[in-house]
N, C-alpha and C positions, 0 to 999 in steps of 0.2 A: 353673913358669915366668906369668911375667908378662905377659896378653895383649896385644894390642896396640892405640893411643889409637884407629882409628878403629871395633875391635871394636863395642861401643856404639853408637853413631853407627848403625855399620851397622844392629844388632838394634831399634836405634827404627824405623830408613827399616823396615823388616821388618815390624814389629809396623806400626808404622801403618800401610801399605800395605794390609796384612790386611785390617785397622780398618775403613778406605773402605769395600773392595771388599766385603766383608759389611754394614754401615751405611748405604750409599749408597741402594742397593734398599732397604731397608726403609724408609727414609724415605721413599722416592720410595711406598712402600705406603704413609705411612702418610698421607703427603697426599692422595695420588687420595682415598682415602678416607671424605678430609672437603672434598670438590671435590664442586656438583652435575655433573654428568654433560656441560654442555656445555664444562667446564672442561675434564677430564680428556680431552675428543675435542679440545680446541681444540689450540692450541699450549703448549706447555709449559710451565711456570715451578716455580722451584722453593719461592716462597713461594704458599701460596695467596690469594687477590682477596678468594675469597668461603667461607668455612668454614660447615661446612652436617653435622650430625648423622643428618641425614633417612636418607643408605644403610644405614646400620646400623639405623634400622627399616624398611626398603625389604624388605632380602636377606633375610628370614624371611620375606616377603609371594610374592615373583618365585620363588623355589623354594620347597620343602618340607626349609629346610637345617634345624629342630631333628629334624628324621623322617632326614636321611643322619645327622645327627653321633649319637645311638642307633645305628643299625648300624653307625658304624664303630669306636660306644664298645665295642658285644659283639664284636665281633668282633677287635678289636686287644686289647680282657682275657681272652678265652678263648681266642684263640690261642699268646699269649702267657705266660698263664698254665700254660696246656693244654704246653706245648713246651719251660716250663723246667722242671713237673715230674717228666717224660719223660728229660729229660736230665741230671737230677741221680743217678738211677738207672743210667741209662749211663754215664755221667763214671762215677760210683763203682764199679762194674766195672772200667773200662778201668782206673783209677788206682791200685785195692788188689788187683787181682786177674790173677794170670797164666794164662790161658789160651790152647786152641790156635786160631789165628787170630786175635791180638787185634792185632798189627801189622797184620794188613790190611783187618781195620775199623774202626783210625783210621783207614789213610790211603782208603780208601773213602769215611769219610762226610766228610772232610774234603774228596778230589778231588768231591765234589757240587757246590761250590761255584767250579769252574772253568766250568760249563757257563752262558749265558744262559739269562733266566727261557723268553724267549720258544719254547724248543728244547720246553718241556712244557706251552705252553700247553694244544693242539690236543691233547695223549691225553689230560690232564686232563680238557680238555672233554668226547668223549668216552667217556673213561669215565665219569663223572659223565651224561651221556645216558644208555647204557648198562641202566647201576644201577637208571637213573629206569623205560624199559622192563621191565626183568627181574626187579627186587623192588618196586619200585614208592617206591622209596626215592629223593624229589627233591630232589636235590645241583645240578643244573647253574644254578639261579637261586635260591638261598638262602644265606642267612646258614647254615648248616652246610657247605656244602662248601665257601666263602670260607676259614671255619674252619682246613679239615682241611687247604688248600691252603697258610694263611698256619702252618701250623704246621711242615708238611714240611718249606717252606723254611728258617724258622729254628730249627728241630734240631740243625742239621749244626753250626754256626756255634757255635749253643748245648752239644753236649755237647763238642765241643772247647777251648772256652775257661774251662768247667769245668773239664772231667781236667787244664786245666795249674795251676786255681786248688787243688784236692782235690791235688796232688802238692804240694805246696809247704805242705802243715797236714802235719803229722810221721802216721804210721801209729798211734805210742806212743799217742796221743787213746786212738784204735780200741781200742788191746790195752788198755789202761786200763779200757777200759770192759767188755768184754767180762770182764773179770777182775771186775769190778765186777754181774756176773750179766744181762750186756743179748747180746745175739745178734748179728748182723749188720746186719739194720734194728736195733734197736733204737740199737745202735754209729750206727751213721745220721743217727738220724732224733735220739737225743738230743743229739750232742756234733759230729757230721761240719759238721751244716749250720748247727748256730750260729754253729760258726767259717768256716763260706763264704761266709756272710749278701751281704759286700763284692760279692761272687765272682758271688753268687741274681739278686742288686739288677742288676747291669752289666747280665748276660744278661739280666734281665725288663724294662728299658729298652730293651737295643736290638733286642727282635724286639717291645715293642707299636709304639715305630718304627718298623718296617719294616711292621707290617701299617699304620698309621697313614693313611701316605702313600703305598701301592704303591696303583698306578694301571688297569698292566696284565690285570692278572688280573679286577679287580672290574668294572672295561668289561665285561668279557664272557661271566664269570661269575654275573652281578648283570640286574634286571630295576629297576624300579622303585620296587618295593619294598623290595628291599634293596643298594638302591643304596646305594655310601657316601658320606662326605665328596669324597674325593680325587674321585672322577669328578665327582658330585652340583653340581662348584663350576662346569661344561661347562655348567649348566641355566644360568646367567646371558646365555650366547651364544645369541640368536634369530637366524630368517633376516636380523632386519630391521638388526637393533642389537645392541652388547654395551655390558652394566652395566659401564664396566671401574671408575667405583666401587663398586659393588656389591661387584664380585669382593671387590678389596683389601679394604672393611668385611670380610666373610666369610672370606677368607685372615688376617687379623687376627686375628679370634673363633676358629678351627678352628684357630689356633696356641696357642690363653691354654693344653689342658692339656698340650703334648707342653714347652712353655716353660718354666711350670711345672716339672712333674713332674721335667725333669732340673736346673733349680736347686736345687730341695729332695732332689734323691739325689745332685746334684754329688760330692758328699765320695765313695757310696759307688762308683760309679760309675768316679773314678781309681781309687779300690782295688782291683777287682772288674779294670780294664784294664794296671795294672800286675804283679800277683799275679803272683808265679816268676817276672819280669824277670831278681828277682838271688835266687841262693839261695850 
């Protein structure tokens, strides 16, 4: 069936509108980052009258941005790797084995994504605080507690997504590996994981991006030494002034790791997200 003549134009108009909706804020952020503070706080102008790179140097001294960057990198990396490692074994068991309570477990895992995170904020904080008093394990203001928190939030989606991907991998590969002498664990490590690498990369990217930009739990469960970037950017706002040009410069810098990783792994991300859509 031939498509209507107006459909390509509507498609281009829609995509162009979405592109402008995305690119205009990025342009404003980039131009504000190279303006003096007085120009940013004054009347808005699309084209900077004075261009300076000083905000990119001052942002490291106004707040300990490098320290916050290291905290975010450690927390996001460890949480994403740990959640994917656990999700692989859980998804493999759900995909390959038929055990009592399998459907109930799958539905329960997925249903945890229905609840807003703020419902778990106070219970988690109390649990971490009590653990510190009972066994001396300080989690309420540590990177370890934040890693555990992010792991629990990204794990259900990681399991659900990997189950769909592993279902698209023929079980004949597992059987062939077991015929060659590998057990279930050997088949998983040598055959299934290499075949499922696009899905694993997609889940890892999702878990990393979720942890990298999270604000709610990081603002409550961290202190000055364990603060992450998402919360540390608030340090540019003082009682007397807000250094908007430094905020924009810092926002550009901290976006580089996520954007770079997304562009480098975009092919795997698309393959992982579309896996299992057509069987």
